N, C-alpha and C positions, 0 to 999 in steps of 0.2 A: 243207734246210728254207728257206734264204734264197732259193734259186732257185724252189723249189716254191710258196712262198707269195708270191712277187713282193715281197719285203721290200726297202725302201729305207733303213731305219735299223734297226740291230740292236745290242742290248746283250747282252753275255755276262757273267754275274755268277758269283761264287765260282769264279774261274778257277784259283786256286792256282798261277798262272804266276810263276816266278821272273824277276827283272829281266833276266837274260841270255838267257831264252827268250821274253820277251814279244814282241819285234819279229818274230821268225821265225814264231811261232804266229799272231800277228795278221795278218801279211801273207798267210799261207797260208789263213787263215779268210776274210778279207775281199777278197783279190785286189787289184784296183786301187783299192779304196775308200780314203777317208781314215779314220783311226781315232785315238782318244785313250784314255788310261787314267788311273785314279787311283792308279797304282802309287807315286807320290811320297808318298801318305798311308798306305801300307801297308808296314810294315817287312819283313815276311816274304815276302808274295806279293801279286800284283795281285788286287783284289776285283772291279773293274768295268772292262770294255772296251767302248767304243761305236764302231761302224763305220757309215759312211754312204756312199751312192752320190752323189758330188758332181755327177753329171749330172742327178740328180733333186731333191736337196735341198741346202740350205746349213745347217750347224749351227754355232752360236756358243756356246761354253762360257761360262757366267756365274758359276758357282761349283762348286767341287769339294772333296770331303772324303772321309773314309774310308768313309762309308755312302751317299753319293749324288753324282751328277753332275747339276747343274742347267743346262739349256741352252735356247736359243731355236732352234726348227726352222722353216725356211721352204722351201717348194717353189720350184724355179727358175721355175716358171710363175706364182708368186704366188697360187695357189689355196689354199694351206695356210700358215698362220702360227700357231704355238702355242708355249707354254712346256712344258717336260717335265722331270720329275725321274725319273732312273733310280735305283732303290733296291736296295741290299743291306744290310738292317739288321743290326745286331750281335746276337749271341746273348744278351747281357746286357741286362736291362731298364734298368739304370742308364745304360749307354752309349747305349741307344736314345733316352734323353731328349735327348741332343745332337741326334740326327736330328730329333726332333719340333720342337725349337726352330729348326733350320735350315729345316724345312718352313714354319713360321710366318713366318720371315723372307722366304722365297721368295714367300709370298702377298702381301706388301707390294709386291714388284717386279711381280708379275703383275697386280695390281689387278683389272680387269674383263675381262681378255683370256682366251682359251681356254688351259686348263692341264690336263695329265695327269700322273699319277704311276703308275709301274708297276714291278714287281719283287717281290723277296722281302722282306716286312716282318717276318718271323721271329716273328710273334705273331698269334693269331687275334682276331677281333672279336666273334664270337658263340659261345655255348655249343655250338651244333650244328655248328660248324666243326671238330669233332674226331670221328674215326670211332667212338670208344668212348663218345661222349656225355659231357656234363658239365653240371652245374647251377650251377657256380661262375663268377663273373666276377672274374678276378684283377686285381690292381693294374696289371699290365702291360697287360692288355686295356683297362682303363678309361682309362689314359693314351693309348693308341692311339686309342680312340674320341673322347676329348676333343680330340686333335689334329686328327682328320678333321673333327669338328664345327666347330672353330675356323676352319679354312680353307674350310669349306663345300664339301666334296667327297663323292662317293658312287661306289659300284661302277657301272661302265658295264654296259649290257645285254650279257651274255656267254653263250656256248655252250660245250659240251665238258665237261670234267671239273669236278666240284665241289671235291673234295679235290685239292690241287695239289702235295702233298708226301707221299712215302711213306718211312718210316724205313729199310726194307730191301727194295729191289726184288727181291733174290734170294730173299727169304722172305716173299712177300706174305701167306701164310696167317697169319702171326703179327705182321705189321707194323702200326704205327700210321699213320694218315693224317690230315692236317690241311689246312686252307685257309690257307696262308701267303703265297701269291702273289696279287696283285690288280692290277686296272687301275682306278684312281680318276680321276674327271674332275670339273671344276667346272661350274656352270650355264652359263657362257659357251660352254664346249666343246659341251655338249649342244644349245645353240641354234644354233651355227654348223655343227655336223656331226651332223645328226639321224640320218643313216644309218650312222654309225660304230658298230662293235660289236667285242667281244672274243671270242677263241677260246682256250680252254685245252686244249692238245693232250695226247695220251697221253704217259706218261713215256718210253717206249721204253728207252733205255740210261741215262737220268738218274734221280735221285731227285726231281726237280722237273718239273712240267709247263711246257712252253714256252708263253708267253703271246704272242698275236699280236693287234695292234690294226689293224683294217682300215678304210680310208676308201673306200667304193665310189665309183668313177668320179671320184675326186679327182686321181689321178696317171696320167699318160699312160704306157702300157707301151712300153718300148723294143723294137725289133726284135732278136730273138736272133741272135747270130752262130753260124756253123757250128762245131761241135765234134764230136770223136769220142771214144769210150771208150778209155781207155789199154790195156785188156786185149787189144785186137785187135793190138797190136804184137807180142804173143807168138805169134800165129798164123803158120803157115808161109807162108801166102799174102800176108802183109802186104808184105814187101819186094819180091817180084815184082810185086805190084799197083802199088806206088809207082813202081817202075822202068819199068813199061810205060807209065804215064801220063806220066812225066817225059821219056821219050824222044820223045814226040810233038812234031812241029815246030810252033812258034808264031812268027809274024812280029811284030816290034815291038821296042820298047826292052827292055833287060834286066829292069827292074823289072816291066814289063807282062807279060813272059813268065812270071816267077815267080808273079804274082798269077793269071794265066790258068791255069797248070798246077795251082795249089792249088785253084782252083774246079772243074777237071775231076776232081779227086780226091774231091769231095764224095760223088757217087753211089757209086763203088766202095767208099769207106770205110763208108758206111751199109749197103751190101749185105753187106760183110764182118761188120759188127756183128750183122746179123740172120741170119747163116748158121746158127747153132745155136738160133734162136728168139729171142724177145724177153726177154733176160736182165733188163732193167730192169723189165719187167712182173712177172717172177718175184720179184724183190726187193721190188717194191711190194706184191705179194700177201702175202708173208711179213710185211712191215711192217704191212699193214692187219690181218692176223690178230692181230698183237700189240696193235694199237690196240683192236680189238674186245674182246680178252681183258682189257686194262687198264681199259677203260670199264666192263665188267661188274663187275670187281673193285671199282672205286670206288663204283659204284651199290649193290653188295651186298657190303660188306666181310666179312660172315660166311660167304659162299658157299664151298663146298668146292672146292679147287683142281682136284681130279681131275675134277670135273664140267665144267670149262672146257676141258679138253684135247681 
C-alpha cells in the first residue's frame, strides 16, 4: 500500500507488537525510512508506529502519549508544513478524556497553522455512523463532539468507505460496522491545501479501513529503482540467466563492472518475471474483487453474502 499509494508518511496503529519485535517489524515494514513509536507509553505492546521517507519529509515529534503522537511535518522542498496528530484512542470513554485534553493542548501550539488529526477515535460522532442505526447520542459521543468543536476541526472531503470498522471480517453477514476512523482538519489546512482529500480503502485483511490523505501535486515523485520479484529465484532458469550475464566481459574498474553487470540483468530478470504471465496483475485483480465486494457490503449492510459471490 505504501508503494501503491506513493505514501511518504505512514502511521500503523494497534500494532500489538512486543518490545523485542518492534524494531525488526518496523524495519521490515518501512525499509530505509526513519520511524518512531510510542511503545514507552504502552506496557504490554506498541500502539502507534510512524514511519517517514526522510528524502521527502522531515518529522519532528512534539508530544507523545499512549493515545496519540503529535508532530510537525515539513516536506524537504518546503511546499508542505503542517501539524499532525496520529490517533489511536482508548476503548474506555473515561480514558479517552485524557486524549481530548491532549488535543485541546495541541490546539494552543498549532494556533492558526494547518493541522490534521487522523486515526482510530474509537467512538462515532453521529447516530447514522452505525450500521444498525441508532437514535441515541451517548455521553462518549457528546464528549468527542465537544472536543472537535473546541479545536474547530471537521472531516475532510473524503471518498471510499463510509463505515471504517467491521467487527468480524470473517463473518460480514452478522457483523456490526461503524465509522471509527476519521481524517479531521482545521480551517487553515483547508485554506492552504484546497485540493487535499481523504480516501478510506476497503478492509482487505484488516478490521479497519486504511485512511490515506493525499496532497495533489504537492510532493515530487522520486524515480523508482529497479527491483525484481523474489519468486523468480525459485525458477530453474534463474541461476543460468545470472551466470550468463555475469560472464560477459566488461572493461573498467571493479565497482563499475559490478554496476554494469547488474544493469544488464534488468531486462532478463523482467523477462523471467513475465514468463508465466503477469502474476502481479492476477493478484491485483483478486484484491480489486475483494475491494468491490467490501464496498458493496458497506453500502448495503443487509445484503445477502451469496449474492456477492
